[in-house]
Wavefront OBJ file of the C-alpha trace (Angstrom):
o trace
v 0.000 0.000 0.000
v 2.870 2.378 0.854
v 4.393 2.170 -2.647
v 1.008 2.933 -4.212
v 0.676 6.042 -2.036
v 4.156 7.157 -3.054
v 3.263 6.540 -6.720
v 0.158 8.735 -6.552
v 2.042 11.458 -4.685
v 4.640 11.431 -7.442
v 1.952 11.724 -10.120
v 0.244 14.592 -8.279
v 3.531 16.386 -7.941
v 4.261 16.072 -11.646
v 0.925 17.763 -12.477
v 1.530 20.805 -10.313
v 5.242 21.509 -10.345
v 8.083 21.295 -12.798
v 11.549 22.594 -13.485
v 12.595 22.687 -17.130
v 15.316 24.498 -19.048
v 14.249 27.748 -20.700
v 15.965 26.902 -23.976
v 18.746 24.679 -25.318
v 21.945 25.849 -23.666
v 20.255 27.379 -20.610
v 22.103 26.321 -17.505
v 19.504 27.125 -14.864
v 15.837 26.214 -14.727
v 12.896 28.267 -13.529
v 10.415 26.549 -11.257
v 6.735 26.742 -12.270
v 4.134 25.855 -9.665
v 0.936 25.732 -11.761
v 0.143 23.917 -14.969
v -2.855 23.554 -17.243
v -3.528 21.646 -20.458
v -5.193 23.386 -23.410
v -6.943 20.807 -25.647
v -6.245 21.321 -29.346
v -9.661 19.873 -30.198
v -11.356 23.071 -29.022
v -8.646 25.686 -29.494
v -6.590 24.868 -32.604
v -7.183 25.378 -36.321
v -5.549 24.108 -39.473
v -4.587 27.264 -41.359
v -2.794 25.651 -44.325
v -2.412 22.218 -45.897
v -4.687 19.411 -47.158
v -8.051 18.684 -45.547
v -6.780 15.239 -44.529
v -4.626 16.998 -41.916
v -7.569 18.806 -40.286
v -7.909 19.150 -36.510
v -10.256 16.484 -35.116
v -12.106 15.878 -31.862
v -8.830 14.406 -30.577
v -6.595 17.251 -31.745
v -3.951 16.680 -34.414
v -4.176 13.041 -35.514
v -3.023 13.169 -39.132
v -0.147 15.516 -39.946
v 1.313 14.322 -43.200
v 2.414 17.410 -45.126
v 5.185 19.912 -44.415
v 3.059 22.745 -45.801
v 0.368 22.072 -43.178
v 0.174 24.726 -40.479
v -1.741 24.744 -37.215
v -2.523 27.695 -34.974
v -3.545 27.316 -31.340
v -4.957 30.279 -29.421
v -5.316 31.203 -25.777
v -5.602 34.460 -23.861
v -3.741 35.720 -20.819
v -5.148 38.585 -18.789
v -1.637 39.656 -17.799
v 1.936 39.524 -19.030
v 3.706 36.432 -17.718
v 6.563 33.976 -18.081
v 5.543 30.461 -19.007
v 6.906 27.089 -20.001
v 5.307 25.311 -22.969
v 5.076 21.618 -23.783
v 3.234 19.653 -26.459
v 1.534 16.417 -25.381
v 0.693 13.468 -27.596
v 2.405 10.777 -29.639
v 5.826 11.570 -31.091
v 8.127 9.657 -33.406
v 11.831 10.089 -32.618
v 13.841 12.220 -35.011
v 10.930 14.153 -36.502
v 11.429 17.919 -36.505
v 8.817 20.677 -36.241
v 8.865 24.435 -35.791
v 6.999 26.165 -32.947
v 6.440 29.916 -33.220
v 5.032 32.165 -30.511
v 5.122 35.895 -31.140
v 8.498 36.819 -32.607
v 10.176 33.659 -31.322
v 10.519 30.539 -33.507
v 12.125 27.338 -32.254
v 13.017 24.111 -34.026
v 12.063 21.101 -31.935
v 13.190 17.496 -32.352
v 10.556 14.985 -31.286
v 11.184 12.052 -28.956
v 9.091 9.168 -27.647
v 8.278 10.489 -24.181
v 4.769 11.615 -25.096
v 5.686 15.250 -24.520
v 7.830 17.791 -26.330
v 9.555 20.616 -24.477
v 8.991 23.946 -26.227
v 10.943 25.991 -23.687
v 10.198 29.188 -21.838
v 8.502 32.291 -23.221
v 7.658 35.754 -21.984
v 4.262 36.778 -23.323
v 2.281 40.030 -23.117
v -1.311 40.292 -21.965
v -3.934 39.411 -24.563
v -4.455 36.700 -27.134
v -1.526 34.455 -28.041
v -1.089 32.391 -31.207
v 1.177 29.351 -31.292
v 1.959 28.188 -34.839
v 3.162 24.648 -35.591
v 4.702 23.549 -38.890
v 6.535 20.382 -39.922
v 10.157 20.516 -41.061
v 11.284 16.895 -41.545
v 10.018 13.386 -40.835
v 10.900 9.752 -41.384
v 7.435 8.173 -41.295
v 3.953 9.179 -42.443
v 3.030 11.504 -39.575
v 4.951 14.433 -38.124
v 3.235 14.031 -34.762
v -0.069 13.447 -33.039
v -0.755 16.241 -30.541
v -3.653 16.341 -28.111
v -2.813 19.211 -25.751
v -0.645 22.221 -25.168
v 0.636 22.297 -21.604
v 1.368 25.690 -20.061
v 3.275 25.996 -16.806
v 3.253 29.318 -14.932
v 3.784 30.815 -11.497
v 0.523 32.761 -11.740
v -3.024 31.692 -10.990
v -4.117 29.546 -13.949
v -7.460 31.385 -14.005
v -5.564 34.168 -15.789
v -5.660 31.979 -18.930
v -8.784 31.833 -21.104
v -9.614 29.175 -23.708
v -12.274 26.562 -24.472
v -11.834 24.381 -21.417
v -14.260 21.473 -21.855
v -16.409 19.590 -24.334
v -19.591 19.516 -22.234
v -22.573 20.102 -24.537
v -20.217 19.868 -27.540
v -18.351 23.052 -26.566
v -15.248 22.187 -28.605
v -17.431 22.472 -31.718
v -19.114 25.692 -30.588
v -15.823 27.111 -29.360
v -14.114 26.574 -32.694
v -17.079 28.271 -34.384
v -16.403 31.259 -32.172
v -18.560 33.498 -29.984
v -21.871 34.618 -31.498
v -22.886 38.163 -30.542
v -26.181 40.015 -30.840
v -27.600 43.517 -30.766
v -31.124 43.741 -29.361
v -32.832 47.002 -30.256
v -34.785 48.917 -27.625
v -38.441 49.132 -28.720
v -40.804 51.904 -27.608
v -43.716 50.651 -25.529
v -47.245 50.900 -26.832
v -47.685 50.364 -30.573
v -48.013 47.057 -32.388
v -45.072 46.993 -34.786
v -45.511 45.299 -38.166
v -42.351 46.073 -40.169
v -38.604 46.217 -39.579
v -36.202 47.931 -41.961
v -32.401 47.781 -41.786
v -29.339 48.513 -43.892
v -26.308 46.227 -43.642
v -22.778 46.663 -44.937
v -19.876 44.257 -44.437
v -16.400 45.840 -44.361
v -13.906 44.587 -46.930
v -12.194 41.299 -45.991
v -14.577 40.788 -43.062
v -16.715 38.181 -44.851
v -14.954 34.784 -44.573
v -16.653 31.482 -45.365
v -19.075 30.446 -42.632
v -20.267 33.965 -41.859
v -23.938 34.678 -41.183
v -24.821 38.342 -40.852
v -28.330 38.521 -39.468
v -29.993 41.838 -40.259
v -33.595 41.613 -39.078
v -34.163 39.113 -36.322
v -37.474 38.520 -34.590
v -38.872 36.301 -31.868
v -39.691 33.409 -34.217
v -36.904 33.500 -36.813
v -34.204 35.387 -38.655
v -33.410 37.203 -41.904
v -29.904 37.974 -43.166
v -27.083 37.008 -45.506
v -24.408 34.360 -45.376
v -21.224 33.093 -47.043
v -21.566 29.421 -47.942
v -18.413 28.858 -50.020
v -15.890 30.595 -52.230
v -18.525 30.712 -54.980
v -21.900 30.840 -53.206
v -23.632 33.447 -51.072
v -27.232 33.531 -49.901
v -29.988 35.732 -48.569
v -31.617 33.567 -45.902
v -35.075 33.913 -44.307
v -36.341 31.288 -41.854
v -39.228 30.885 -39.398
v -39.270 28.372 -36.543
v -42.206 26.059 -36.063
v -44.208 26.497 -32.823
v -43.445 22.792 -32.213
v -40.070 22.693 -30.456
v -37.731 20.159 -32.060
v -34.475 19.899 -34.014
v -36.020 17.380 -36.418
v -38.423 18.843 -39.006
v -39.821 15.366 -39.732
v -41.271 15.218 -36.213
v -43.336 18.399 -36.554
v -47.102 17.641 -36.588
v -48.834 18.700 -39.783
v -50.933 21.349 -38.032
v -47.760 23.014 -36.663
v -45.671 23.069 -39.834
v -44.653 26.388 -41.369
v -46.698 26.920 -44.555
v -45.258 28.639 -47.612
v -47.679 31.238 -49.004
v -45.498 32.685 -51.752
v -41.884 33.121 -52.776
v -39.793 35.130 -55.192
v -38.253 33.885 -58.452
v -35.275 31.512 -58.007
v -35.852 31.336 -54.248
v -35.391 27.896 -52.695
v -37.872 26.915 -49.985
v -37.955 23.881 -47.710
v -37.453 22.823 -44.115
v -34.489 23.135 -41.779
v -33.423 21.431 -38.543
v -30.567 20.960 -36.024
v -30.958 24.401 -34.409
v -34.699 24.325 -33.981
v -36.796 23.418 -37.020
v -39.204 25.117 -39.355
v -39.546 26.704 -42.768
v -36.539 27.968 -44.662
v -36.029 30.063 -47.776
v -32.944 31.439 -49.459
v -31.930 33.242 -52.602
v -28.477 32.581 -54.045
v -27.245 36.122 -54.496
v -23.662 37.395 -55.086
v -23.662 40.149 -52.469
v -20.323 41.860 -51.873
v -18.429 43.330 -48.949
v -18.231 47.081 -49.185
v -21.762 47.497 -50.563
v -24.915 48.334 -48.623
v -28.011 46.117 -48.695
v -31.537 46.732 -47.460
v -33.691 44.285 -45.526
v -37.433 44.699 -44.977
v -39.759 42.193 -43.319
v -43.225 42.174 -41.796
v -44.974 40.170 -39.103
v -48.724 40.394 -38.513
v -51.497 38.131 -37.140
v -54.168 37.008 -39.634
v -56.975 37.075 -37.017
v -57.448 33.308 -37.491
v -54.914 32.118 -34.934
v -51.923 32.335 -37.306
v -49.208 34.865 -38.116
v -47.863 35.818 -41.544
v -44.155 36.549 -42.061
v -42.892 38.243 -45.252
v -39.328 39.233 -46.274
v -37.938 41.558 -48.983
v -34.363 42.398 -49.950
v -32.416 44.604 -52.354
v -29.110 46.321 -52.945
v -29.452 49.929 -51.806
v -28.790 51.342 -55.291
v -31.377 49.040 -56.927
v -34.908 50.263 -57.712
v -36.966 47.116 -57.117
v -37.385 45.066 -53.965
v -36.994 41.281 -54.282
v -39.521 39.063 -52.548
v -37.741 36.296 -50.653
v -40.737 34.456 -49.183
v -43.949 34.664 -47.219
v -44.690 32.061 -44.550
v -47.669 31.306 -42.318
v -46.912 30.175 -38.766
v -49.878 28.318 -37.235
v -50.977 28.515 -33.607
v -49.373 31.954 -33.350
v -50.782 35.441 -32.976
v -48.106 38.107 -32.707
v -46.717 41.328 -34.128
v -43.015 42.084 -34.589
v -41.300 41.225 -31.275
v -37.662 41.353 -30.158
v -36.007 43.017 -33.180
v -32.324 42.172 -33.157
v -29.243 41.553 -35.286
v -26.419 39.078 -34.811
v -23.152 37.850 -36.301
v -22.079 34.218 -36.150
v -19.802 31.711 -37.826
v -21.454 28.398 -38.705
v -18.298 26.592 -39.922
v -15.796 25.584 -37.180
v -12.983 25.373 -39.756
v -13.040 29.175 -40.054
v -13.431 30.238 -36.456
v -9.959 31.811 -36.446
v -11.010 34.498 -38.961
v -12.666 37.824 -38.147
v -16.092 38.868 -39.443
v -17.850 42.176 -38.963
v -21.141 43.833 -39.894
v -22.335 47.414 -39.636
v -26.028 48.256 -39.301
v -26.641 51.699 -40.671
v -30.297 52.651 -40.358
v -32.699 50.387 -38.384
v -36.383 51.387 -38.152
v -39.714 49.883 -37.126
v -43.108 50.666 -38.649
v -46.235 50.204 -36.546
v -49.569 48.787 -37.659
v -50.780 52.338 -38.440
v -47.834 53.098 -40.738
v -45.865 55.268 -38.307
v -42.063 55.021 -38.568
v -39.893 54.781 -35.421
v -36.101 55.031 -35.597
v -34.167 52.558 -33.421
v -31.453 54.320 -31.434
v -30.446 52.050 -28.537
v -29.034 48.505 -28.434
v -27.967 45.903 -25.887
v -24.947 43.660 -26.616
v -25.353 39.981 -25.701
v -23.441 36.784 -26.461
v -23.865 33.021 -26.656
v -22.697 30.401 -24.147
v -19.079 30.507 -25.388
v -18.947 34.278 -24.920
v -20.738 34.266 -21.563
v -18.309 31.696 -20.171
v -15.394 33.830 -21.443
v -14.048 30.745 -23.210
v -13.619 33.063 -26.171
v -13.433 36.817 -25.780
v -12.844 37.848 -29.404
v -16.086 39.742 -29.875
v -17.216 43.334 -29.972
v -20.364 45.293 -30.646
v -22.390 48.393 -29.968
v -21.766 51.758 -31.631
v -18.622 52.993 -33.409
v -18.378 56.021 -35.697
v -22.085 56.536 -35.014
v -22.938 53.154 -36.579
v -24.250 50.010 -34.922
v -21.828 47.114 -35.415
v -20.965 43.550 -34.444
v -17.646 41.727 -34.754
v -16.429 38.249 -33.819
v -13.699 35.707 -34.472
v -10.031 36.177 -35.250
v -8.813 36.259 -31.636
v -8.531 40.039 -31.487
v -8.269 41.777 -28.115
v -11.457 43.551 -27.131
v -12.868 45.349 -24.106
v -16.540 44.758 -25.015
v -18.839 44.119 -22.061
v -21.780 41.768 -22.464
v -25.191 43.166 -21.542
v -23.939 46.727 -21.993
v -26.198 49.349 -23.568
v -25.275 51.805 -26.322
v -27.265 54.641 -27.875
v -26.805 57.141 -30.668
v -28.649 60.352 -31.573
v -31.508 60.120 -34.048
v -30.268 60.261 -37.644
v -33.667 61.224 -39.147
v -33.040 59.300 -42.386
v -36.456 57.710 -42.820
v -36.632 55.175 -45.684
v -38.991 55.956 -48.545
v -40.976 52.774 -49.260
v -44.236 52.377 -51.118
v -45.608 49.297 -49.361
v -48.400 48.954 -51.943
v -45.847 48.327 -54.691
v -43.910 45.552 -52.949
v -44.005 42.302 -54.946
l 1 2 3 4 5 6 7 8 9 10 11 12 13 14 15 16 17 18 19 20 21 22 23 24 25 26 27 28 29 30 31 32 33 34 35 36 37 38 39 40 41 42 43 44 45 46 47 48 49 50 51 52 53 54 55 56 57 58 59 60 61 62 63 64 65 66 67 68 69 70 71 72 73 74 75 76 77 78 79 80 81 82 83 84 85 86 87 88 89 90 91 92 93 94 95 96 97 98 99 100 101 102 103 104 105 106 107 108 109 110 111 112 113 114 115 116 117 118 119 120 121 122 123 124 125 126 127 128 129 130 131 132 133 134 135 136 137 138 139 140 141 142 143 144 145 146 147 148 149 150 151 152 153 154 155 156 157 158 159 160 161 162 163 164 165 166 167 168 169 170 171 172 173 174 175 176 177 178 179 180 181 182 183 184 185 186 187 188 189 190 191 192 193 194 195 196 197 198 199 200 201 202 203 204 205 206 207 208 209 210 211 212 213 214 215 216 217 218 219 220 221 222 223 224 225 226 227 228 229 230 231 232 233 234 235 236 237 238 239 240 241 242 243 244 245 246 247 248 249 250 251 252 253 254 255 256 257 258 259 260 261 262 263 264 265 266 267 268 269 270 271 272 273 274 275 276 277 278 279 280 281 282 283 284 285 286 287 288 289 290 291 292 293 294 295 296 297 298 299 300 301 302 303 304 305 306 307 308 309 310 311 312 313 314 315 316 317 318 319 320 321 322 323 324 325 326 327 328 329 330 331 332 333 334 335 336 337 338 339 340 341 342 343 344 345 346 347 348 349 350 351 352 353 354 355 356 357 358 359 360 361 362 363 364 365 366 367 368 369 370 371 372 373 374 375 376 377 378 379 380 381 382 383 384 385 386 387 388 389 390 391 392 393 394 395 396 397 398 399 400 401 402 403 404 405 406 407 408 409 410 411 412 413 414 415 416 417 418 419 420 421 422 423 424 425 426 427 428 429 430 431 432 433
């Protein structure tokens, strides 16, 4: 029994203390009292190389090409000295390069299951560690599951995606979703929302969804599906709560009433379920687009949702679709906008949207300019697993930004307001298609 106790004490000691050389040739070692492992599965991205070398739910499993690069991100809330190790399976004699900030080191792998990267001094803020293969003898450079960081500070000073509860590695690699909820005047029943959206140049990577006109039962915005395809997307959730559209009872399905030319309509699932429509449309960063949608009860226990879209310089509005939502009687509720990334492969890239001129129109045709917003975030943002988000008002424009591991001081649940701009849209509702 005594030798087992000694064994466990030795293991416990190895997890909480270490003394390693700062670099090849360093004679003395610093002692680090705290250590934490950062799982690559939730915090690393393949930034170059073939898709066969992609990061998996176990980290780096296949690393076959020298042109493959990986970037791992974490944030420190203070400047600190740290010791870095890579954990996983290593083949002796393989060589890789590890770069952190302005320091690049060539590391020769061994069979111990860990690779000593040496000591680094890092500033406060987000850190990027880049790994690239140099030479190998067999098919794989290395299999790496974790980055181990040893410090003399409290480990709570480090932020990253810490666990995979509720599939958080997936959501963490997608990045933090952020939302602007517009303050609505009390009293009137609002029927219409109007907004103008512009995406800054190079802030529109694959996987981006820029939601312009959100509402309590769905969303309306534009997305980047691939290098060659972009869409205008309008969806309404069914009142039957499920992620599987096939399970929705017939009397609770979203009914299509009409749609515009070349608009696809169908059902969607996985994040709620309901009716979906989209128009393949080559929208561009740097241009401004207009979104207009209405919500009104039909006095028969249902609500009708209609969406229109156009480039600001165009003359004619395009009908996207009109849906009927059964067992619902509501006007426009909870107008909001959001920015998200739906592809975890591109969660290391930044996306941004500006919202130029949001308005509501009540059931009597009176226009109300929206001037105040509240910034909120999803579970990944609220847990501070990822803090690369921003939003509110800048240069007198509403905006949202996420991804890319930029340093931000945005505060969730904060309010922002701007003076009235008095630029009321001129829309002839009777001429809408």
